[in-house]
Backbone bond lengths (Angstrom), bond angles and torsions (degrees), N, CA, C in turn:
res aa  C-N    CA-C-N  psi(-1)  N-CA   C-N-CA  omega(-1)  CA-C   N-CA-C  phi
1 M - - - 1.450 - - 1.513 109.47 -
2 T 1.321 117.17 156.48 1.461 121.43 -179.98 1.516 109.08 -111.22
3 P 1.349 118.11 113.53 1.457 120.83 178.56 1.512 111.32 -63.71
4 T 1.324 115.30 157.96 1.449 121.87 -178.37 1.514 110.57 -108.25
5 T 1.326 116.96 133.98 1.456 121.02 173.14 1.519 108.16 -83.23
6 I 1.329 116.92 124.40 1.450 121.57 -174.40 1.514 109.87 -111.58
7 S 1.326 117.34 129.50 1.460 121.60 176.99 1.511 109.85 -93.38
8 R 1.334 116.65 137.74 1.456 120.72 177.16 1.525 110.10 -55.69
9 S 1.324 115.47 -39.92 1.451 118.96 -176.46 1.517 111.99 -68.78
10 T 1.331 117.72 -21.31 1.456 120.78 -179.91 1.514 110.78 -61.54
11 F 1.316 116.97 -38.68 1.446 120.76 -176.03 1.520 112.92 -108.62
12 G 1.333 116.51 -17.02 1.443 119.47 178.89 1.505 113.98 66.35
13 L 1.314 116.69 24.02 1.458 120.46 -178.51 1.504 109.41 -120.91
14 V 1.313 117.04 119.97 1.456 120.02 -179.14 1.503 110.49 -65.08
15 A 1.332 117.94 -35.06 1.456 119.63 -174.44 1.508 112.08 -117.47
16 A 1.303 118.29 29.68 1.458 119.90 -178.34 1.503 112.42 -63.79
17 L 1.310 116.40 -23.20 1.463 119.09 -178.84 1.505 112.02 -66.10
18 A 1.340 117.06 -49.09 1.443 115.19 -166.85 1.506 115.82 -158.65
19 L 1.307 120.47 33.39 1.444 119.40 173.68 1.514 107.62 -76.18
20 V 1.285 116.75 118.56 1.455 120.99 -176.38 1.513 108.49 -131.68
21 A 1.313 115.08 160.08 1.453 120.11 178.91 1.511 111.40 -69.83
22 G 1.310 116.59 -21.51 1.461 120.62 178.16 1.491 109.47 150.67
23 C 1.305 116.95 146.05 1.445 120.73 177.41 1.510 107.99 -64.19
24 G 1.301 116.88 128.57 1.443 120.41 -177.68 1.511 110.81 118.44
25 A 1.352 119.14 -5.17 1.446 121.18 172.51 1.506 108.61 -62.53
26 T 1.312 117.41 151.63 1.458 119.17 -170.49 1.509 111.46 -117.01
27 T 1.306 115.45 142.26 1.465 123.15 165.58 1.509 106.96 -141.37
28 A 1.337 115.94 -77.97 1.457 119.31 -176.53 1.517 112.20 -74.98
29 S 1.346 118.13 -30.26 1.455 119.35 -177.64 1.509 109.91 -156.32
30 D 1.327 116.47 158.14 1.451 121.96 178.92 1.514 112.66 -100.95
31 T 1.312 117.34 -6.36 1.460 121.43 179.70 1.504 108.99 -130.84
32 P 1.318 117.10 153.21 1.463 119.59 -179.96 1.518 111.32 -59.78
33 P 1.331 117.89 137.66 1.460 119.69 176.12 1.513 110.18 -69.82
34 T 1.298 117.04 147.59 1.457 120.25 175.12 1.509 109.15 -87.68
35 T 1.308 115.84 152.75 1.450 121.29 176.91 1.512 107.82 -128.95
36 T 1.295 116.43 173.72 1.461 120.12 179.55 1.511 111.35 -81.39
37 E 1.359 116.95 -4.17 1.453 120.24 -178.50 1.517 110.30 -121.37
38 N 1.333 117.32 136.78 1.456 122.98 172.08 1.522 113.19 55.25
39 T 1.326 118.44 39.41 1.456 120.61 -175.35 1.515 113.04 -72.42
40 D 1.328 117.72 -9.39 1.456 120.28 177.49 1.520 112.15 -94.72
41 D 1.321 117.88 8.41 1.451 121.20 -176.13 1.521 111.19 -91.61
42 V 1.338 114.73 177.95 1.452 121.41 -176.69 1.521 111.22 -51.79
43 G 1.323 116.57 123.83 1.454 121.16 175.41 1.509 114.48 71.41
44 G 1.327 118.91 -6.47 1.450 120.50 179.53 1.503 114.69 85.81
45 F 1.332 118.63 -2.23 1.454 120.60 -177.51 1.524 112.33 -81.83
46 G 1.308 116.95 -38.65 1.450 119.65 -170.99 1.512 110.33 75.11
47 A 1.314 116.00 -164.58 1.459 120.16 178.29 1.524 109.38 -74.42
48 P 1.328 118.15 132.75 1.465 120.61 -179.75 1.525 111.38 -79.20
49 A 1.330 115.79 61.42 1.462 120.91 -174.02 1.523 111.15 -91.97
50 A 1.309 115.78 136.50 1.460 120.80 175.85 1.522 110.22 -67.15
51 A 1.322 115.43 150.01 1.460 121.04 173.18 1.523 108.69 -89.54
52 P 1.330 117.71 154.40 1.471 119.69 178.74 1.526 111.23 -54.06
53 G 1.318 116.12 131.03 1.455 121.21 176.58 1.510 115.24 85.71
54 E 1.344 118.14 -6.60 1.465 118.99 -178.02 1.524 112.43 -70.00
55 F 1.316 116.89 -39.12 1.464 120.58 -176.04 1.523 108.90 -129.18
56 D 1.313 115.47 82.92 1.458 120.66 179.15 1.534 109.81 -85.99
57 D 1.319 114.42 154.90 1.468 120.99 172.47 1.528 113.19 60.71
58 L 1.322 116.70 42.17 1.461 118.58 172.36 1.526 109.18 -59.69
59 P 1.324 118.45 137.61 1.467 120.12 -173.40 1.519 114.90 -71.24
60 G 1.329 118.14 -9.87 1.458 119.75 178.30 1.510 114.10 79.83
61 V 1.337 117.02 29.16 1.458 120.89 175.61 1.528 109.02 -63.94
62 T 1.329 117.00 134.67 1.463 120.78 177.65 1.520 109.62 -83.15
63 M 1.330 115.99 129.42 1.462 121.84 -179.68 1.522 109.10 -128.91
64 T 1.317 115.73 148.48 1.460 120.22 173.62 1.515 108.34 -141.85
65 G 1.314 117.03 149.41 1.457 120.28 -178.70 1.510 111.03 170.51
66 R 1.320 115.21 -165.85 1.462 122.16 179.78 1.522 109.22 -111.53
67 V 1.321 117.06 135.15 1.457 121.98 176.10 1.522 108.66 -86.34
68 D 1.328 116.57 125.31 1.464 121.70 -178.62 1.522 110.68 -122.94
69 L 1.323 116.59 136.96 1.464 123.91 175.36 1.518 108.51 -114.53
70 T 1.338 117.27 123.74 1.459 120.33 177.97 1.527 110.04 -87.96
71 D 1.332 115.83 169.37 1.459 120.71 -179.97 1.523 112.14 -63.25
72 D 1.319 117.00 -21.84 1.458 121.28 -179.22 1.522 113.05 -88.02
73 G 1.331 116.95 4.21 1.453 119.66 177.83 1.508 114.39 84.71
74 C 1.335 116.62 21.62 1.460 121.25 -179.79 1.530 109.26 -99.09
75 W 1.324 115.81 131.56 1.470 121.51 -178.87 1.525 109.55 -103.35
76 Y 1.336 115.47 133.61 1.460 121.33 -178.67 1.521 110.89 -129.12
77 L 1.324 114.79 156.71 1.457 122.66 166.02 1.521 106.47 -109.48
78 T 1.340 116.77 125.50 1.458 122.35 -176.09 1.520 109.69 -124.55
79 G 1.331 116.62 132.07 1.455 119.30 178.45 1.504 112.18 173.64
80 N 1.334 117.19 152.57 1.466 122.98 179.24 1.525 112.21 56.20
81 G 1.340 116.84 30.66 1.452 119.60 -178.55 1.508 113.41 78.69
82 D 1.316 118.09 4.91 1.457 123.01 -179.01 1.524 110.31 -108.98
83 R 1.320 116.24 156.69 1.456 121.21 174.64 1.521 108.02 -145.32
84 A 1.321 116.45 129.03 1.458 121.00 -178.29 1.516 110.14 -136.10
85 L 1.322 116.01 139.71 1.453 120.61 170.72 1.520 107.73 -60.78
86 L 1.325 116.25 138.01 1.464 121.56 -169.35 1.520 111.56 -107.80
87 I 1.326 116.21 135.67 1.464 123.31 168.01 1.522 106.76 -117.11
88 T 1.322 116.21 127.35 1.463 121.66 -172.66 1.528 111.27 -96.70
89 P 1.334 117.34 167.18 1.465 120.30 -176.35 1.526 113.32 -64.67
90 V 1.315 114.52 160.09 1.469 122.14 175.59 1.531 109.11 -53.69
91 G 1.326 115.76 135.77 1.459 120.30 176.73 1.508 115.03 92.84
92 T 1.336 117.72 -4.90 1.463 120.21 178.44 1.527 109.87 -73.72
93 R 1.318 116.76 140.35 1.470 122.19 177.22 1.522 109.29 -134.81
94 L 1.331 115.39 168.08 1.451 119.25 175.16 1.516 110.56 -77.20
95 G 1.330 115.94 146.52 1.449 120.34 173.37 1.518 110.67 -72.54
96 D 1.304 116.51 170.02 1.462 121.16 -176.94 1.520 112.54 -61.24
97 D 1.338 117.24 -27.44 1.464 119.53 -178.86 1.520 112.98 -83.56
98 G 1.324 117.12 -6.37 1.450 120.87 178.80 1.507 114.75 76.66
99 T 1.320 117.99 -1.57 1.469 120.66 -178.50 1.522 111.99 -122.88
100 S 1.304 116.53 20.57 1.461 121.52 176.88 1.516 108.94 -140.08
101 L 1.321 115.48 162.54 1.457 122.67 176.98 1.517 108.94 -113.83
102 V 1.322 116.53 142.32 1.458 121.91 176.10 1.521 107.30 -121.61
103 T 1.310 117.16 117.62 1.458 120.98 -177.93 1.520 110.92 -72.98
104 G 1.316 116.00 169.29 1.455 120.50 177.53 1.506 112.95 -61.63
105 E 1.335 117.04 -21.38 1.465 121.63 177.57 1.525 111.89 -88.60
106 G 1.350 116.62 0.86 1.456 120.04 177.73 1.511 115.14 87.70
107 V 1.327 118.05 10.45 1.464 121.84 179.07 1.526 109.26 -84.71
108 T 1.330 116.92 128.59 1.459 121.93 -179.27 1.523 110.50 -94.73
109 I 1.336 115.80 131.63 1.456 122.71 176.97 1.517 107.18 -122.82
110 A 1.326 116.66 113.97 1.455 121.36 -177.16 1.519 110.95 -88.03
111 D 1.324 115.26 156.29 1.453 121.15 172.55 1.523 108.92 -53.36
112 G 1.337 117.01 125.98 1.458 121.86 -179.33 1.511 114.95 96.16
113 D 1.332 117.74 -8.04 1.465 120.53 179.77 1.524 111.31 -72.85
114 R 1.322 115.94 145.73 1.458 120.96 171.00 1.523 108.95 -85.08
115 V 1.331 115.66 141.23 1.460 120.32 -174.94 1.520 110.76 -134.39
116 D 1.323 115.25 156.14 1.454 123.74 164.07 1.518 106.56 -109.74
117 A 1.328 116.81 138.41 1.460 120.20 -177.17 1.518 109.55 -145.93
118 T 1.314 115.64 161.53 1.461 121.86 169.99 1.514 107.88 -128.06
119 G 1.309 116.13 150.40 1.463 119.28 -179.55 1.504 110.97 167.20
120 G 1.335 116.03 -129.33 1.448 120.72 -178.35 1.508 110.45 -172.77
121 F 1.321 115.90 175.73 1.457 121.86 179.99 1.523 109.20 -111.43
122 V 1.327 116.15 133.81 1.458 121.92 -176.51 1.524 108.87 -121.48
123 E 1.318 116.86 133.48 1.456 120.70 176.98 1.519 109.54 -64.04
124 T 1.333 115.85 138.69 1.462 119.59 -178.22 1.524 111.58 -61.18
125 D 1.324 117.17 -31.56 1.469 120.25 179.29 1.522 112.36 -69.72
126 S 1.340 116.92 -14.59 1.462 120.69 -176.85 1.520 113.04 -106.34
127 L 1.317 117.90 8.30 1.462 120.30 -178.49 1.521 111.06 -67.68
128 P 1.326 117.36 144.86 1.469 120.56 179.86 1.524 111.42 -56.53
129 G 1.328 116.30 137.51 1.458 121.24 177.91 1.506 114.67 91.75
130 G 1.329 117.20 -10.20 1.449 119.89 178.19 1.518 113.57 69.41
131 A 1.330 115.58 -166.12 1.462 121.56 -175.02 1.518 113.02 -62.54
132 D 1.336 117.53 -30.18 1.463 120.86 -177.16 1.519 112.66 -95.30
133 G 1.318 117.64 0.98 1.451 121.00 -179.66 1.517 112.07 -82.53
134 R 1.310 115.27 -178.03 1.461 121.20 -178.44 1.521 111.81 -56.52
135 W 1.336 116.09 -48.95 1.460 118.99 -176.86 1.516 111.69 -74.56
136 G 1.317 117.20 -33.48 1.457 119.92 176.37 1.517 111.83 -61.09
137 N 1.323 116.60 -42.61 1.462 120.85 177.43 1.526 111.63 -68.28
138 Y 1.320 115.34 -37.72 1.468 120.40 178.86 1.529 110.02 -60.57
139 V 1.327 116.32 -48.23 1.459 120.74 179.37 1.526 110.68 -65.44
140 A 1.347 117.16 -42.58 1.461 120.62 -177.56 1.519 111.80 -61.40
141 F 1.322 117.01 -37.49 1.461 119.62 -179.70 1.524 111.86 -79.37
142 C 1.315 117.14 -44.25 1.468 120.78 -172.44 1.518 113.64 -84.54
143 A 1.302 117.47 -43.89 1.467 120.24 -169.97 1.521 110.39 -152.59
144 P 1.337 117.13 70.49 1.465 119.56 -174.75 1.519 114.40 -64.02
145 S 1.340 117.83 -19.50 1.465 119.36 179.57 1.521 112.71 -89.38
146 N 1.322 117.29 -1.70 1.465 120.00 178.99 1.518 111.39 -63.84
147 R 1.320 115.87 141.57 1.458 120.87 172.32 1.515 111.30 -102.30
148 F 1.348 115.59 -21.50 1.457 120.24 -178.03 1.520 109.53 -141.97
149 V 1.322 116.14 156.60 1.459 121.98 170.45 1.521 107.85 -124.06
150 A 1.328 115.56 154.76 1.463 121.08 177.65 1.519 108.45 -93.12
151 V 1.319 116.34 116.45 1.463 122.21 179.79 1.521 107.95 -105.63
152 T 1.321 117.02 124.08 1.461 120.67 -175.95 1.522 111.05 -107.94
153 G 1.320 115.11 129.34 1.456 120.60 173.91 1.507 111.65 -88.30
154 S 1.334 116.16 -21.36 1.462 122.42 173.73 1.513 107.71 -149.45
155 I 1.329 116.30 148.68 1.459 120.65 -179.14 1.521 108.70 -155.61
156 G 1.323 116.47 143.29 1.458 120.41 -179.90 1.509 110.37 -167.40
157 P 1.320 117.97 173.29 1.460 121.28 179.98 1.527 111.51 -56.48
158 A 1.324 115.88 141.21 1.459 120.68 178.87 1.525 110.79 -65.70
159 F 1.312 115.18 152.28 1.462 121.13 177.49 1.523 109.96 -58.38
160 D 1.326 116.60 132.20 1.461 122.36 179.39 1.525 108.69 -122.92
161 P 1.340 117.92 113.30 1.472 120.00 -179.05 1.522 113.24 -56.99
162 A 1.339 116.75 -26.80 1.465 119.83 -178.33 1.524 112.13 -66.73
163 D 1.334 116.14 -19.40 1.464 120.00 -178.47 1.525 112.89 -89.03
164 V 1.323 117.23 -1.88 1.461 121.30 -172.77 1.528 111.00 -85.65
165 D 1.319 115.94 132.72 1.465 122.24 172.28 1.529 107.17 -90.35
166 L 1.318 116.75 95.88 1.461 120.87 -173.51 1.519 112.36 -65.85
167 E 1.315 117.58 -33.95 1.459 119.40 178.92 1.525 110.68 -66.54
168 A 1.335 116.67 -39.55 1.462 119.69 177.92 1.525 110.58 -65.84
169 L 1.325 116.79 -41.05 1.460 120.02 178.14 1.519 111.14 -63.97
170 A 1.311 116.42 -41.30 1.462 119.59 178.42 1.518 110.77 -60.23
171 G 1.327 116.45 -34.47 1.456 120.30 177.78 1.514 112.99 -68.00
172 D 1.351 116.65 -22.97 1.465 121.18 178.78 1.525 112.87 -90.14
173 L 1.327 116.94 -8.34 1.459 120.22 -175.70 1.523 111.07 -66.35
174 A 1.319 114.95 126.42 1.465 121.44 178.06 1.520 108.19 -156.66
175 A 1.314 116.19 159.96 1.463 120.20 179.70 1.523 111.31 -59.24
176 S 1.323 117.35 -27.03 1.462 121.44 -175.21 1.522 113.47 -67.34
177 V 1.344 118.69 -16.46 1.465 119.17 -179.81 1.520 111.44 -76.75
178 F 1.319 118.19 -16.94 1.461 121.48 -174.58 1.528 109.46 -94.81
179 T 1.325 115.09 93.56 1.464 120.99 -172.18 1.527 113.81 -119.78
180 V 1.333 118.28 -11.32 1.464 121.43 -175.49 1.528 108.92 -123.58
181 D 1.330 116.67 113.66 1.458 121.08 -179.16 1.526 110.49 -87.57
182 R 1.330 115.65 150.69 1.462 121.98 -178.88 1.525 109.01 -124.91
183 G 1.321 116.21 123.61 1.455 120.76 -179.07 1.513 112.18 -85.63
184 C 1.344 115.89 170.85 1.464 123.87 174.77 1.520 110.83 117.30
185 G 1.325 115.63 143.40 1.450 121.21 173.85 1.513 114.01 76.38
186 Y 1.325 115.28 -170.06 1.457 122.10 -178.27 1.519 112.79 -99.50
187 G 1.326 116.81 12.12 1.454 119.91 178.97 1.513 111.71 -117.16
188 F 1.319 115.41 -160.44 1.459 122.01 179.29 1.526 108.23 -136.10
189 A 1.326 115.92 143.40 1.464 120.12 -179.74 1.519 109.39 -146.44
190 T 1.320 115.28 140.49 1.460 121.05 177.68 1.523 108.27 -147.98
191 G 1.319 116.15 159.43 1.460 120.38 -179.60 1.508 110.92 -164.35
192 D 1.325 115.41 -164.27 1.458 120.53 177.49 1.520 109.43 -101.54
193 D 1.325 116.50 168.89 1.458 121.41 -176.07 1.524 111.82 -64.06
194 G 1.324 118.12 -31.69 1.456 121.38 -178.76 1.516 114.65 -85.34
195 Q 1.326 117.82 2.08 1.465 123.81 -179.84 1.530 112.47 58.37
196 R 1.336 116.41 34.19 1.464 121.35 175.03 1.527 111.94 -96.95
197 W 1.327 117.18 -14.07 1.464 122.58 177.77 1.525 109.18 -129.31
198 A 1.319 116.01 144.40 1.464 120.88 174.41 1.521 109.40 -145.93
199 L 1.319 115.59 135.66 1.460 122.01 171.63 1.522 106.58 -119.74
200 R 1.314 116.12 124.18 1.462 120.40 -176.30 1.525 111.16 -125.26
201 I 1.317 114.20 137.88 1.460 122.22 170.26 1.524 105.87 -114.12
202 D 1.319 117.01 104.14 1.463 122.35 -176.82 1.519 110.14 -113.63
203 H 1.330 115.46 132.44 1.461 118.63 176.41 1.527 109.15 -82.23
204 T 1.316 116.38 155.35 1.457 121.70 179.58 1.525 109.27 -86.85
205 P 1.344 118.92 123.69 1.468 121.10 179.37 1.531 110.30 -59.27
206 P 1.364 119.08 164.58 1.455 122.49 11.54 1.527 115.05 -92.00
207 E 1.323 118.71 -31.11 1.458 120.97 -175.08 1.522 110.55 -111.17
208 P 1.345 116.87 143.86 1.469 118.79 175.55 1.520 110.39 -66.87
209 P 1.307 117.74 148.91 1.468 120.72 -179.02 1.519 111.17 -71.95
210 T 1.315 115.30 166.55 1.456 120.24 175.64 1.522 109.82 -74.86
211 A 1.316 114.89 163.01 1.460 119.94 -178.66 1.519 110.53 -61.15
212 S 1.305 115.19 132.78 1.459 118.72 -179.97 1.517 109.89 -173.08
213 R 1.322 114.46 171.09 1.450 121.26 172.01 1.525 107.30 -85.84
214 I 1.336 116.86 118.85 1.457 121.94 -177.07 1.520 109.02 -97.06
215 V 1.321 116.04 126.13 1.460 121.85 176.44 1.530 107.86 -114.44
216 L 1.321 116.03 121.51 1.467 120.96 -177.74 1.523 111.52 -82.10
217 P 1.333 117.60 146.90 1.472 126.41 -0.38 1.521 112.08 -76.05
218 D 1.325 116.01 148.95 1.456 123.22 179.46 1.525 107.00 -142.49
219 E 1.327 117.46 123.85 1.463 120.82 -174.60 1.518 113.07 -63.29
220 R 1.326 117.69 -14.57 1.461 120.54 179.13 1.523 112.73 -81.02
221 F 1.335 116.55 -9.41 1.465 119.88 -176.59 1.520 111.34 -135.25
222 E 1.327 114.68 147.28 1.461 122.40 168.38 1.526 107.01 -116.95
223 V 1.324 116.53 119.31 1.466 121.59 -179.06 1.522 107.42 -118.72
224 T 1.329 116.35 124.40 1.464 120.84 -174.27 1.522 111.19 -140.19
225 V 1.327 114.48 157.56 1.466 122.86 167.89 1.523 106.70 -115.36
226 T 1.324 116.15 129.08 1.462 121.79 -178.17 1.516 109.48 -120.42
227 T 1.337 116.38 141.89 1.459 121.20 172.11 1.519 108.28 -124.07
228 G 1.323 116.74 146.24 1.459 121.42 -176.75 1.511 110.50 166.04
229 A 1.328 116.81 -135.46 1.466 121.72 -179.65 1.523 109.46 -145.47
230 H 1.317 115.96 148.16 1.467 122.69 178.04 1.533 110.78 54.07
231 L 1.312 116.91 38.74 1.461 120.47 -169.12 1.525 113.78 -67.25
232 F 1.338 117.26 -19.17 1.465 118.95 177.99 1.526 111.64 -113.38
233 A 1.333 117.35 18.45 1.463 120.21 174.54 1.526 109.14 -61.12
234 N 1.330 115.51 134.51 1.471 122.32 -179.39 1.522 113.03 63.89
235 H 1.330 117.20 19.46 1.464 119.76 179.62 1.519 109.71 -64.75
236 C 1.322 116.23 120.21 1.464 122.41 179.54 1.530 111.32 51.79
237 D 1.315 116.07 45.45 1.461 122.27 -175.52 1.517 107.93 -133.21
238 D 1.333 117.36 129.41 1.458 119.89 -179.67 1.522 112.31 -102.00
239 A 1.332 117.68 10.33 1.460 121.37 178.24 1.521 109.28 -131.15
240 I 1.329 116.52 123.39 1.458 121.00 177.20 1.522 108.26 -91.61
241 E 1.330 116.32 123.12 1.456 120.86 -179.26 1.525 109.82 -79.38
242 W 1.343 115.89 165.92 1.451 120.72 178.54 1.525 110.60 -56.94
243 F 1.316 115.79 127.39 1.462 123.13 175.81 1.528 113.07 60.42
244 E 1.318 116.75 18.23 1.460 119.38 178.71 1.526 109.46 -66.79
245 P 1.324 118.21 134.10 1.467 119.99 -178.25 1.520 111.83 -72.22
246 E 1.314 114.72 164.92 1.453 122.52 170.61 1.523 108.39 -110.74
247 P 1.330 117.54 153.98 1.469 118.99 179.50 1.527 111.82 -58.30
248 V 1.327 115.44 137.37 1.465 121.85 176.21 1.526 107.06 -119.06
249 V 1.317 116.77 116.23 1.463 121.94 -175.21 1.522 110.06 -99.09
250 A 1.327 115.79 124.12 1.464 120.58 173.51 1.522 110.51 -89.69
251 A 1.323 116.97 -38.05 1.465 121.16 178.13 1.519 109.25 -161.60
252 R 1.325 115.06 149.84 1.471 121.44 175.11 1.523 107.56 -130.44
253 W 1.335 115.13 122.87 1.463 120.65 -175.29 1.529 110.17 -115.65
254 P 1.318 118.13 135.89 1.465 120.53 -178.34 1.525 112.36 -77.83
255 V 1.316 114.65 145.26 1.463 121.58 169.83 1.523 105.97 -94.28
256 T 1.307 116.39 112.70 1.470 121.01 -170.53 1.519 114.02 -101.46
257 A 1.320 116.85 -6.15 1.463 120.30 177.67 1.516 108.27 -148.34
258 G 1.326 115.30 157.82 1.453 120.84 -179.70 1.512 110.35 134.59
259 S 1.315 116.50 176.10 1.458 120.83 179.45 1.518 109.93 -152.36
260 F 1.343 114.98 157.24 1.462 121.66 177.79 1.520 108.32 -160.61
261 D 1.321 116.07 159.77 1.461 121.67 177.08 1.521 109.12 -92.46
262 Y 1.332 115.65 130.98 1.463 120.06 176.83 1.525 108.56 -102.64
263 P 1.344 118.49 135.47 1.463 121.32 -171.97 1.523 113.45 -81.53
264 V 1.316 114.56 171.57 1.459 121.70 173.05 1.524 108.51 -70.32
265 V 1.335 116.90 134.69 1.462 122.01 179.47 1.520 108.88 -114.66
266 D 1.338 116.26 121.57 1.457 121.21 177.19 1.526 108.45 -94.75
267 T 1.327 117.05 100.14 1.462 120.70 -178.84 1.524 112.61 -88.83
268 T 1.332 118.54 -2.90 1.464 120.62 -177.83 1.517 111.90 -72.09
269 T 1.337 117.75 -21.81 1.466 121.14 179.48 1.522 110.95 -111.69
270 G 1.318 116.52 22.93 1.453 119.23 -178.51 1.510 112.31 84.82
271 G 1.338 115.75 -4.68 1.459 119.08 175.14 1.504 115.27 86.34
272 C 1.335 118.76 -15.24 1.463 120.19 -174.51 1.515 110.55 -103.94
273 A 1.308 115.33 106.66 1.457 120.42 177.31 1.525 110.59 -123.82
274 G 1.332 116.09 11.93 1.455 120.09 -179.05 1.507 112.94 68.76
275 E 1.319 116.34 23.78 1.455 121.14 -175.27 1.518 111.12 -79.86
276 S 1.323 116.19 138.77 1.460 121.90 175.06 1.521 108.76 -94.97
277 V 1.335 115.49 125.49 1.461 121.36 -176.84 1.518 108.64 -127.30
278 T 1.322 116.13 136.04 1.465 121.47 -179.86 1.522 110.11 -121.06
279 T 1.316 115.56 139.12 1.457 121.21 173.02 1.520 108.28 -132.77
280 V 1.318 116.40 166.11 1.468 121.64 178.12 1.523 107.98 -127.71
281 L 1.320 115.38 120.46 1.461 120.73 175.30 1.522 108.10 -87.72
282 T 1.318 116.05 117.95 1.467 120.65 -177.81 1.525 110.23 -119.12
283 G 1.320 115.17 151.87 1.455 120.65 176.18 1.513 114.37 63.85
284 A 1.341 117.14 28.20 1.462 120.25 -175.44 1.525 111.42 -73.10
285 T 1.320 115.81 135.56 1.462 122.85 173.96 1.520 108.58 -122.30
286 V 1.334 115.76 124.38 1.463 122.01 -178.29 1.522 108.87 -107.46
287 Q 1.325 116.55 131.19 1.465 121.01 177.88 1.529 109.02 -87.89
288 T 1.333 117.31 114.64 1.461 123.11 -174.55 1.534 110.17 -124.08
289 P 1.342 117.29 173.27 1.474 119.97 178.40 1.521 114.17 -62.12
290 I 1.335 117.73 -18.85 1.463 119.92 179.17 1.524 111.31 -102.28
291 G 1.326 115.97 10.33 1.449 120.45 -179.70 1.516 112.05 106.71
292 P 1.326 118.44 -174.89 1.460 121.63 -179.29 1.529 111.76 -64.61
293 V 1.334 115.49 137.09 1.460 121.97 175.03 1.521 107.65 -120.41
294 D 1.319 116.82 122.37 1.461 121.93 178.94 1.522 109.87 -91.39
295 L 1.325 115.79 136.17 1.453 121.61 -178.84 1.521 111.06 -110.09
296 E 1.318 115.22 145.26 1.459 120.76 171.02 1.531 109.04 -66.84
297 P 1.334 119.08 163.11 1.464 120.72 179.59 1.526 112.21 -54.81
298 I 1.334 116.01 139.78 1.461 122.57 -178.52 1.519 108.64 -124.35
299 E 1.320 116.81 118.29 1.463 121.74 176.42 1.524 108.92 -88.20
300 I 1.333 116.33 130.11 1.466 121.51 -177.07 1.522 108.85 -130.00
301 T 1.329 116.18 131.29 1.461 121.68 179.20 1.523 110.25 -115.14
302 N 1.315 116.33 130.22 1.460 123.19 171.86 1.518 106.71 -105.77
303 E 1.342 116.33 105.57 1.464 120.46 -174.38 1.523 113.00 -79.79
304 A 1.316 117.58 -6.56 1.470 121.10 178.72 1.525 108.95 -135.27
305 F 1.306 114.96 54.27 1.467 120.33 -174.48 1.526 110.64 -61.61
306 G 1.335 115.73 128.65 1.456 121.18 179.29 1.506 114.72 85.44
307 C 1.328 117.60 -2.99 1.462 121.32 -179.58 1.526 110.51 -96.05
308 F 1.334 115.22 151.37 1.455 121.00 -179.94 1.524 109.23 -134.68
309 A 1.328 116.24 168.22 1.462 120.59 -179.99 1.521 110.28 -62.89
310 G 1.329 114.79 148.62 1.450 119.45 177.40 1.508 112.03 120.59
């Protein structure tokens, strides 16, 4: 089956995923269904792990939140004001204490832990096995009013800035990490595919400067390199999706030298004409915990120069 990516704005419901009166509401049954796996665990459910082939082609939506286990053995993902019944990746099992999950890779996720995950949202009516199947019974016992469940193809502990070795990261900093450009606004932004690095050229409000050659430092601009996680989450976006992460910054380092050309800005039409503008940051020096780091020239394209969310 092919899971469906669901936008919060599609339904206009903050809690359409999983607002329930409480785990233990009844429809199909008043007691947890037994399964052939982990039947001695909390509530009789065991780990809510997908079987091979049950959820193919997950769209890879990024999700973040807290994993919660109720007294009835129901597992949820909670975050951003949303709550969804959780299905974990193939190979996940319960930990020895019955209140944690152990992934197929051996990573332990305890009740209450914050996690980063990828996967998708599946309508409860489309779950494998139908209403009388394993997942149908799981939903009927735990969250009969749910319209969707969160199915994860991967799951692990959420990024924690406290675990980052900033000096080691500074040693890895190079122009080559900046491979994905991000459009929008009157500045320039680029980063890596995993959103662990970001380089931003931001103008100082209220008005963008006139076209010119900018030599840093320049009070009209703030130029920085940031390291962390989900650094471009909600970038130029006016709608937050279900369980969508927020940027997590481990460190932000100033670019104290360098130069780039700033384009002509037409503010008479609101500035947004869908114009693609490219600049090259040359001679950039970043101040890091290990001292100044010089970067090779970085070409950055803003494909929606002057445009904003909305």
